[in-house]
C-alpha positions in Angstrom: 3.9 35.3 153.4 3.8 31.7 151.9 1.4 31.8 148.7 -1.3 29.3 149.1 -2.9 28.2 146.4 -6.1 26.1 145.0 -5.6 22.4 143.0 -7.8 20.5 141.9 -9.2 17.3 142.4 -6.4 14.4 140.3 -9.3 13.2 138.3 -10.7 16.9 137.5 -9.2 18.2 133.8 -7.6 21.5 133.9 -10.4 22.4 130.2 -13.5 20.9 131.6 -14.6 20.2 128.2 -16.3 17.1 128.3 -18.6 18.0 131.6 -20.0 21.6 130.1 -20.5 19.5 127.2 -22.7 17.7 129.0 -24.6 19.9 130.3 -28.0 21.0 130.6 -29.7 23.9 129.4 -27.5 27.7 131.5 -29.1 30.7 132.9 -27.4 34.1 131.6 -25.4 34.2 134.3 -23.9 31.1 133.3 -21.7 32.2 130.5 -18.3 31.5 129.1 -15.5 34.4 131.4 -13.6 36.1 129.4 -10.9 34.2 130.7 -12.7 31.1 129.1 -12.9 32.8 125.9 -9.3 33.5 125.6 -8.9 29.8 126.3 -10.8 28.3 124.0 -9.9 31.0 121.6 -5.9 29.3 121.9 -6.5 26.0 121.9 -9.2 26.0 118.7 -5.7 28.4 117.4 -3.2 26.2 118.4 -1.4 27.7 120.1 2.2 26.3 121.2 1.8 24.2 124.2 3.9 24.9 127.9 5.8 21.8 128.3 6.3 21.0 132.3 8.1 17.2 132.6 9.4 15.5 136.3 11.7 13.3 135.8 11.5 10.6 137.9 15.2 9.1 138.5 18.1 8.9 140.7 16.6 11.4 143.1 17.0 10.2 146.4 20.8 10.1 146.9 23.7 12.2 147.8 25.3 11.9 145.0 22.8 11.5 142.4 21.6 14.7 143.0 24.8 16.2 143.2 25.4 14.0 139.6 22.5 16.3 138.6 23.2 19.4 139.3 26.6 19.3 137.5 24.4 17.9 134.3 22.1 21.4 134.6 25.3 23.4 135.0 26.6 21.4 132.1 29.8 20.7 134.2 31.5 24.0 135.4 30.2 25.8 132.2 26.4 27.0 132.7 25.8 29.7 135.8 22.5 28.3 137.5 20.7 30.8 139.6 20.0 30.0 142.9 16.1 31.3 144.7 18.0 34.7 146.4 18.8 35.3 142.5 22.2 34.7 142.6 24.5 33.7 140.4 26.0 30.0 140.7 29.1 29.4 138.1 31.6 26.9 138.0 31.3 22.9 139.0 29.4 23.9 141.8 27.1 21.2 143.5 29.2 20.1 146.9 27.7 23.6 147.4 24.6 23.8 147.3 24.1 20.2 149.0 25.9 21.7 151.9 23.5 25.3 151.9 20.4 22.9 151.2 21.3 20.9 153.9 20.4 17.3 151.8 23.6 16.2 153.9 21.0 15.7 156.6 18.4 15.0 155.7 20.1 12.1 153.8 21.4 11.0 157.2 17.6 10.9 158.9 16.4 9.1 155.1 19.4 6.4 155.5 18.5 5.9 159.9 14.3 6.0 159.1 15.5 3.1 156.4 17.7 1.2 158.9 14.2 0.7 161.1 11.6 0.0 158.2 13.6 -2.0 155.6 12.2 -2.9 152.2 11.1 0.5 151.2 12.0 2.9 149.0 14.7 6.1 149.8 12.0 9.4 149.7 13.1 12.3 147.0 15.7 14.3 148.4 15.2 16.8 145.4 12.5 17.3 142.8 14.2 17.6 139.3 11.2 19.6 137.0 12.6 20.6 132.9 10.2 23.7 131.7 9.9 23.8 127.7 8.5 25.1 124.8 8.5 24.8 121.1 11.6 25.8 118.6 11.4 29.8 117.8 10.5 30.6 121.5 13.4 33.0 122.5 15.3 31.3 125.4 15.5 34.7 127.4 11.3 34.5 127.6 11.5 30.7 129.0 14.4 31.4 131.3 12.0 34.7 132.9 9.1 33.0 133.4 10.3 30.0 135.3 12.2 32.2 137.2 9.1 34.2 137.7 7.0 30.9 138.8 9.4 29.9 140.7 9.5 32.6 142.5 5.5 32.7 143.2 5.2 29.0 143.7 8.4 28.2 146.0 10.3 31.2 147.1 10.5 31.3 151.3 9.0 27.4 151.5 11.4 25.3 149.3 14.9 25.8 148.4 15.7 25.9 144.3 18.1 26.1 142.2 17.8 25.5 137.8 20.0 26.4 134.2 18.6 27.2 130.8 19.7 24.8 127.9 20.0 26.3 124.5 22.0 22.9 123.3 18.4 21.3 121.7 15.8 23.0 119.1 12.9 23.1 122.3 14.6 25.9 124.9 14.2 24.4 128.6 15.1 24.9 131.6 16.2 22.3 134.3 14.9 23.8 137.9 16.6 21.1 141.2 13.8 21.8 144.3 14.7 20.9 147.6 11.6 18.3 148.2 11.3 19.7 151.9 10.8 23.5 152.8 12.7 25.2 155.0 10.0 24.2 157.6 10.5 21.2 157.4 7.2 20.0 154.8 7.4 17.7 152.7 5.8 18.2 148.7 4.9 15.5 146.7 3.9 16.1 143.7 0.3 14.9 142.3 -1.5 14.9 139.4 -3.7 17.0 140.5 -0.3 19.6 141.4 1.1 20.1 137.6 -2.6 20.2 136.3 -1.4 23.9 138.5 1.5 24.2 137.7 1.6 23.4 134.0 -1.1 26.4 133.4 1.1 28.9 135.7 3.8 28.2 133.7 2.0 29.3 130.3 0.3 32.0 132.4 3.9 34.2 132.8 5.1 33.4 129.7 2.1 35.0 127.8 2.6 38.2 130.5 6.0 38.2 128.7 3.8 38.8 125.3 4.7 34.2 124.7 1.9 32.8 123.1 1.0 29.5 125.0 -1.1 27.0 126.3 -1.8 24.0 128.5 -4.7 22.1 128.0 -4.7 18.4 127.8 -4.0 16.7 124.8 -7.2 14.6 124.6 -8.8 17.8 124.5 -6.5 19.4 121.6 -7.6 15.6 119.5 -3.8 14.2 120.2 -3.9 10.8 121.6 -0.4 10.3 121.5 0.5 8.9 125.6 3.6 10.5 128.0 6.5 9.1 127.1 10.0 9.5 129.5 12.2 11.8 129.4 15.4 10.3 127.6 12.6 8.8 125.1 10.6 12.3 124.2 13.9 14.3 124.1 15.4 11.8 122.4 12.2 11.4 119.5 12.6 15.1 119.1 16.4 15.0 118.3 15.1 12.4 116.0 17.5 9.0 117.3 15.4 8.0 119.4 16.7 3.9 120.0 13.1 2.9 121.6 10.9 4.7 118.8 13.5 3.3 116.1 12.8 -1.1 117.2 9.0 0.1 117.7 8.9 1.3 114.2 10.6 -1.6 113.2 8.6 -4.1 115.2 5.3 -2.7 114.0 7.1 -2.5 110.0 7.3 -6.4 110.4 3.8 -6.7 111.6 2.8 -5.3 108.5 4.4 -7.1 106.1 3.4 -10.3 107.4 0.3 -8.9 107.8 -0.5 -9.3 112.1 -0.3 -5.2 112.8 -2.6 -4.9 115.5 -3.4 -1.8 117.8 -3.7 -1.8 121.5 -5.9 -3.3 123.4 -6.8 1.2 124.7 -8.1 1.8 121.8 -12.1 1.8 122.5 -11.4 3.6 126.1 -9.6 6.7 123.3 -12.3 6.6 120.7 -14.4 6.3 123.9 -13.3 9.6 124.8 -12.9 11.4 121.3 -16.1 11.3 120.8 -16.7 12.6 124.5 -14.4 15.4 123.1 -16.1 16.2 120.2 -19.4 16.6 121.7 -18.2 18.7 124.6 -17.0 21.2 121.6 -19.9 21.0 119.4 -21.3 22.1 122.9 -19.2 24.9 123.4 -19.5 25.8 119.9 -23.2 26.3 120.4 -22.6 28.3 123.8 -20.9 30.8 121.8 -22.9 31.1 118.8 -25.8 32.2 121.6 -23.5 34.1 124.0 -22.6 36.5 120.6 -18.8 34.3 119.8 -19.9 33.4 116.3 -16.7 34.2 115.0 -14.8 31.8 118.0 -18.6 29.0 117.3 -16.8 28.8 113.6 -13.3 28.8 114.7 -14.8 25.6 117.1 -16.4 24.0 114.5 -13.5 23.6 111.8 -10.9 22.8 115.0 -13.5 19.6 115.1 -13.0 18.9 111.2 -9.4 19.5 112.0 -8.7 17.0 114.3 -7.2 14.5 114.0 -7.9 10.8 113.9 -7.7 9.0 117.1 -5.3 6.7 117.3 -3.6 4.3 119.2 0.5 5.0 119.4 0.9 1.8 117.6 -1.5 2.8 114.7 -0.1 6.6 114.3 3.1 4.5 114.1 1.8 2.2 111.3 -0.1 5.1 109.4 3.0 6.8 109.2 5.1 3.9 107.8 1.9 3.2 105.2 3.0 7.1 104.0 6.1 6.5 103.8 5.8 3.1 101.8 3.0 4.8 98.9 4.8 8.7 98.2 7.5 6.7 96.0 5.0 4.9 94.5 2.5 8.3 93.7 5.9 9.5 92.6 7.1 6.7 90.2 3.4 6.9 88.4 3.5 10.5 87.9 6.7 10.2 86.6 5.4 7.5 84.1 2.7 9.2 83.1 
């Protein structure tokens, strides 16, 4: 029987901290649940955050899907694992395209597009990437993805996945057929990801891996989400996008013309709301008999980094690097 899942609305945060912080008086029946206590504990103790990304490009034609399947299999060097548990070795892209009847789906799409010119072709597959920070055991990440996919997709959507360990952060690429075996099309929305990411983290914890899945703002982080290519290049330290952005900001700092983004006001207001919510959480934890955790929450608030836009963070890092050699030179002179 297909699994039934609850989906939050797109505007509902994963950890409803801010709304909680704005509530009025609470009766004793409205205490934190054990699950909420553990989520608070993981968050303030900075448990590793599970990452789930949807790769946005080249998913709507057979050639592109085949290339991606070859890529995640490292062109025959890595085995892929299918939804039925079979290990697939070699250049298996063509076999999977045939097994999943993607050629039929593609033909239907092309026929529809011929009638409705100008419309963007629908995706044949969704390309997902699951990852964890460096130091996480790769086989645990693979097992967590396997268990997650079995619960969420087995018997409904065909899929195949492979583990990559050639970068510091172990990650698994999963290719998911967009149309189910019952003919229903899967659309991935923000609410879908808000359900999937904590489920991935839960499967990691079931395997003994400490993992969390909270919103950036709740953790006091303000960097925006980067496209996958930029994100992975920045993790390796060789992102041309980040380098070009840093050089442009450095030039502005030299000229004295640096300005932050227009969204800074909203960022600051969000931070104020988050801090207010955390203080309310700390107060209620004290009332509920968790004084030590309440103290951890207050320290967590105090240690939040300043609310800065991406440009401000890059500028602050550039200034820090400039000041460090000067400070060392002054110490040497003394």
